[in-house]
Structures are given as C-alpha cells and as structure tokens.
C-alpha positions in Angstrom: -8.3 -30.8 -36.0 -11.4 -30.3 -38.4 -14.7 -30.8 -36.6 -15.8 -33.5 -38.8 -12.7 -35.3 -38.4 -13.0 -35.0 -34.4 -16.5 -36.4 -34.7 -15.2 -39.2 -36.9 -12.6 -40.3 -34.1 -15.1 -39.9 -31.4 -17.5 -42.1 -33.2 -14.6 -44.7 -33.8 -13.8 -44.7 -30.1 -17.5 -45.2 -29.0 -18.1 -47.9 -31.7 -14.8 -49.5 -30.9 -15.6 -49.7 -26.9 -19.3 -51.1 -27.7 -18.0 -53.7 -30.0 -15.2 -55.1 -27.7 -17.8 -55.3 -24.8 -20.6 -57.0 -27.0 -18.1 -59.4 -28.4 -16.5 -60.3 -25.2 -19.9 -61.1 -23.8 -21.1 -63.0 -27.0 -17.9 -65.1 -27.4 -16.9 -65.3 -23.7 -13.2 -63.9 -24.2 -11.6 -61.2 -22.4 -12.0 -57.8 -24.2 -8.1 -57.4 -24.7 -8.0 -60.5 -26.9 -10.4 -59.0 -29.3 -8.6 -55.6 -29.3 -6.2 -56.0 -32.3 -9.0 -57.3 -34.4 -11.1 -54.4 -33.5 -8.5 -51.8 -34.3 -8.0 -53.1 -37.7 -11.8 -53.1 -38.5 -12.3 -49.7 -37.2 -9.4 -48.4 -39.0 -10.8 -49.6 -42.2 -13.8 -48.0 -41.6 -12.5 -44.8 -40.5 -10.0 -44.8 -43.8 -13.2 -45.0 -45.8 -14.5 -42.0 -44.3 -11.3 -39.8 -44.4 -10.4 -39.2 -47.7 -6.8 -37.4 -47.6 -7.3 -35.3 -50.5 -6.6 -31.7 -51.2 -7.0 -29.0 -53.9 -4.7 -26.2 -54.1 -4.7 -23.0 -56.3 -1.9 -20.7 -56.4 -2.0 -17.4 -58.5 0.8 -14.8 -58.6 1.9 -12.5 -61.4 4.4 -14.9 -62.4 2.3 -18.2 -62.3 -1.1 -19.7 -62.1 -1.2 -23.3 -60.8 -4.0 -25.7 -59.6 -3.2 -29.1 -58.1 -5.5 -31.7 -56.9 -4.0 -34.8 -54.9 -5.2 -37.9 -53.5 -2.5 -39.4 -51.0 -4.5 -42.7 -51.1 -4.5 -43.1 -55.0 -3.1 -45.4 -57.5 -0.4 -43.3 -58.8 -2.2 -41.9 -61.6 -1.4 -38.3 -62.9 -2.3 -35.5 -65.3 0.3 -33.1 -65.5 1.0 -30.1 -67.6 3.6 -27.4 -66.9 4.9 -26.4 -70.2 8.2 -27.8 -69.2 8.8 -31.4 -70.9 11.1 -32.5 -68.4 9.7 -31.4 -65.2 6.4 -33.1 -66.5 8.2 -36.3 -66.9 9.7 -35.7 -63.2 6.5 -35.0 -61.6 4.8 -38.1 -63.3 7.5 -40.4 -61.8 6.8 -38.8 -58.3 3.0 -39.6 -58.9 3.7 -43.1 -60.2 6.1 -44.3 -57.7 4.4 -42.7 -54.6 0.9 -43.9 -55.7 -0.3 -40.4 -54.9 -2.9 -39.3 -57.6 -1.5 -35.9 -59.1 -3.5 -33.5 -61.4 -1.5 -30.4 -61.9 -2.0 -27.5 -64.6 0.6 -24.7 -64.5 0.8 -21.5 -66.6 3.7 -19.5 -66.2 6.0 -16.8 -67.6 8.2 -19.2 -69.6 8.9 -16.5 -71.8 11.3 -15.3 -69.3 12.6 -18.7 -67.9 11.4 -21.8 -66.1 12.5 -20.6 -62.7 9.1 -19.4 -61.4 7.2 -22.2 -62.9 9.5 -24.9 -61.5 9.7 -23.3 -58.0 6.0 -22.6 -57.6 4.9 -26.0 -58.8 7.1 -27.4 -55.8 5.3 -25.1 -53.4 1.9 -26.1 -54.8 2.4 -29.8 -54.6 4.1 -29.4 -51.2 1.2 -27.4 -49.8 -1.3 -29.8 -51.1 0.4 -32.7 -49.4 0.7 -30.8 -46.1 -3.3 -30.1 -46.5 -4.0 -33.7 -47.2 -2.1 -34.8 -44.2 -3.9 -32.5 -41.9 -2.5 -33.0 -38.3 -0.5 -36.2 -39.6 -2.2 -38.4 -37.2 -1.4 -42.2 -37.6 1.2 -41.8 -40.5 4.5 -43.6 -40.1 6.1 -40.1 -40.5 9.5 -41.4 -41.5 10.6 -43.0 -45.0 13.8 -43.5 -46.9 14.8 -45.1 -50.2 17.6 -46.0 -52.3 17.1 -45.7 -56.0 19.7 -47.2 -58.6 19.3 -46.1 -62.3 21.9 -48.1 -64.2 25.2 -46.2 -63.3 23.5 -44.0 -60.6 22.7 -44.4 -57.0 20.9 -42.0 -55.0 19.6 -41.9 -51.4 16.3 -40.1 -50.0 15.5 -39.9 -46.5 12.6 -37.7 -45.2 10.6 -37.0 -41.9 7.2 -35.5 -42.3 7.8 -33.6 -39.2 6.2 -30.3 -40.1 10.0 -28.9 -39.7 11.1 -28.0 -43.2 14.6 -28.6 -44.1 16.5 -29.7 -47.1 19.8 -31.3 -47.3 20.8 -31.3 -51.2 24.1 -33.1 -51.9 23.5 -33.5 -55.7 26.1 -32.2 -58.3 25.1 -32.0 -61.9 27.7 -31.9 -64.3 25.7 -30.3 -67.3 24.0 -26.8 -67.2 20.8 -27.8 -68.9 18.5 -31.1 -69.3 16.7 -30.4 -72.4 15.6 -26.7 -72.0 15.6 -27.0 -68.5 18.6 -25.3 -66.3 19.7 -28.1 -63.9 20.1 -25.6 -60.9 16.3 -25.5 -60.9 15.9 -28.9 -59.5 17.4 -27.6 -56.2 14.9 -25.0 -56.3 12.1 -27.3 -56.7 13.1 -29.6 -53.8 13.7 -26.5 -51.4 10.0 -25.3 -52.2 8.5 -28.7 -52.0 10.1 -29.2 -48.7 9.3 -25.9 -47.2 5.5 -26.0 -48.0 5.2 -29.6 -47.3 6.7 -29.4 -43.9 9.3 -32.0 -44.6 12.7 -32.5 -43.5 14.3 -33.9 -46.6 17.7 -35.4 -47.3 18.9 -36.2 -50.8 22.3 -37.4 -51.6 23.5 -38.8 -55.0 26.5 -41.2 -54.2 27.6 -41.6 -57.7 26.5 -41.4 -61.5 27.5 -39.8 -64.9 24.3 -39.5 -66.7 22.3 -36.3 -65.4 19.1 -37.6 -66.5 19.4 -40.5 -64.3 20.6 -38.5 -61.4 17.6 -36.1 -61.3 15.2 -39.0 -62.1 16.4 -41.2 -59.1 16.1 -38.2 -56.9 12.4 -37.8 -57.8 11.8 -41.6 -57.5 13.4 -41.7 -54.2 11.2 -38.9 -53.0 8.2 -40.8 -54.4 9.1 -44.1 -52.6 10.2 -42.4 -49.3 6.8 -40.5 -49.3 5.0 -43.8 -50.1 6.5 -45.1 -46.7 6.1 -41.9 -44.6 2.4 -41.1 -45.4 1.2 -44.5 -45.0 -1.1 -44.9 -41.9 0.0 -47.5 -39.3 -3.4 -49.1 -38.0 -1.8 -49.6 -34.6 -1.5 -45.7 -34.1 -4.4 -44.6 -36.4 -5.6 -42.2 -33.7 -2.2 -40.8 -32.6 0.3 -38.1 -33.8 3.7 -39.9 -34.3 5.4 -37.8 -31.7 5.9 -38.0 -28.0 4.9 -34.4 -27.9 1.4 -35.2 -29.5 2.0 -32.6 -32.0 4.4 -32.2 -35.2 6.4 -29.0 -35.6 8.4 -26.7 -33.5 11.2 -28.0 -31.3 12.2 -31.6 -31.5 
C-alpha cells in the first residue's frame, strides 16, 4: 500500500478510537452503540482524502494513448480514438459506470483498427487497476442484465486481480461502420487482462449487431459500478479471506 494511504488509514483508526471513547463518556453510552455511526463518518472523511484517480500513458510504435480516469466521478467523458464506433462504446462505458474518462488515442489507422482498439482496452484497464490500488473496501463483485430492444446480454465480473475473459457473443456481421466486429473480443480481452478482472459476457439473444455490442459495454459499465463501489462496513479491508487479491483462490 502507498505510504500516504497507510498514514490515512492509521490516522483514521486513531481518530475513530478517540471519537468513540469521547462520545461514550459524553453521552454515557456503550462504545459499541456508536460504532456504526463513527464508521460511516470516518469513511466519509477518508473518502475525501483518497481520490481514486489514475493517469496512464501508453506509447508504442503502433499507438500513443493517454487516459485519465476518476472512479468516483459523474460519468463525464472526453474520448477520441479516431474510430467513431469505438468512441461511442467508450462513452457508454463512462456514462453508465459513472467513471470519468478522458482518453486521447493516435494509432496506425492507415493499417487497420486492431492496434488502436486493443491498446485502448489495455490503457483503460491499467488505469482502473491503478486507481483501485490494493482494492481495499470495494464490493469486488458486480453483475448486470442489459436489454436493448430485441437484445439481452448478461455481464458478471470479479475485481479479483485474476484476469480471465469468457466471451460468449456471436456477431453476424463482419463490420459495424468501418470497424471489424472481431475487434470487440480483442478489446474486452485486453481490458480484462490489464484491469485484473475476471469477466464473463454472454449475449442470450439479439439480431441487431449494434445493440448486441452496445449491451456488452453497458453491461460492463453497470457491473463495474457495483464492483468498485466502496462498502463502508469494510472500508479498511481487502474483500478476501486471504487479505490480498490475486494469485490462487
């Protein structure tokens, strides 16, 4: 854990203990009766100090990407990849997860869209992993069912630091706009690997390929919103009996 974060948690513990004892004496109540209220108050104080933000710059001979995120944002976005449909999907991801996303990408689009698509997945995933830190206090799990007209898709994920993708999505068209539909699998694979997320995506049914792909991104957004939210009851704890996330179950 970063040193400044350790100091915040230590200060939180000391302040919490002192406050409980003081309030117990003042109000003539058992300390335990005040515990839940104090937990909520200290969580709010710590939340103000711990900004879950990250900036990632990724530069290769194929792409140059800069992404900035705020996990506790309002779903604001400023996205430019040079690929119109991908921009639209990343905007959906930001809006429905309430993660603020600013992303600028330049890639070798004169060849094809593969490198830019894949590398934006890597960059956004890396930024989320960086902002989550040791993943202390998060709910960890999230899931969502997304209907879009004739389409229904389920997304379930675990911020386990154990990357894995299950992709059960069949697309009947080779392209959406100018974008190869096979690239969406590549994006989700790159994202799950760099974010350290176990990610399961399954489209149950649907005819419109645009609806199917968009439901996948919206489902990811809604599931992420659940998983990265902080539970005040365990704000100081890593959500695992091991005390860390990653490695073996």
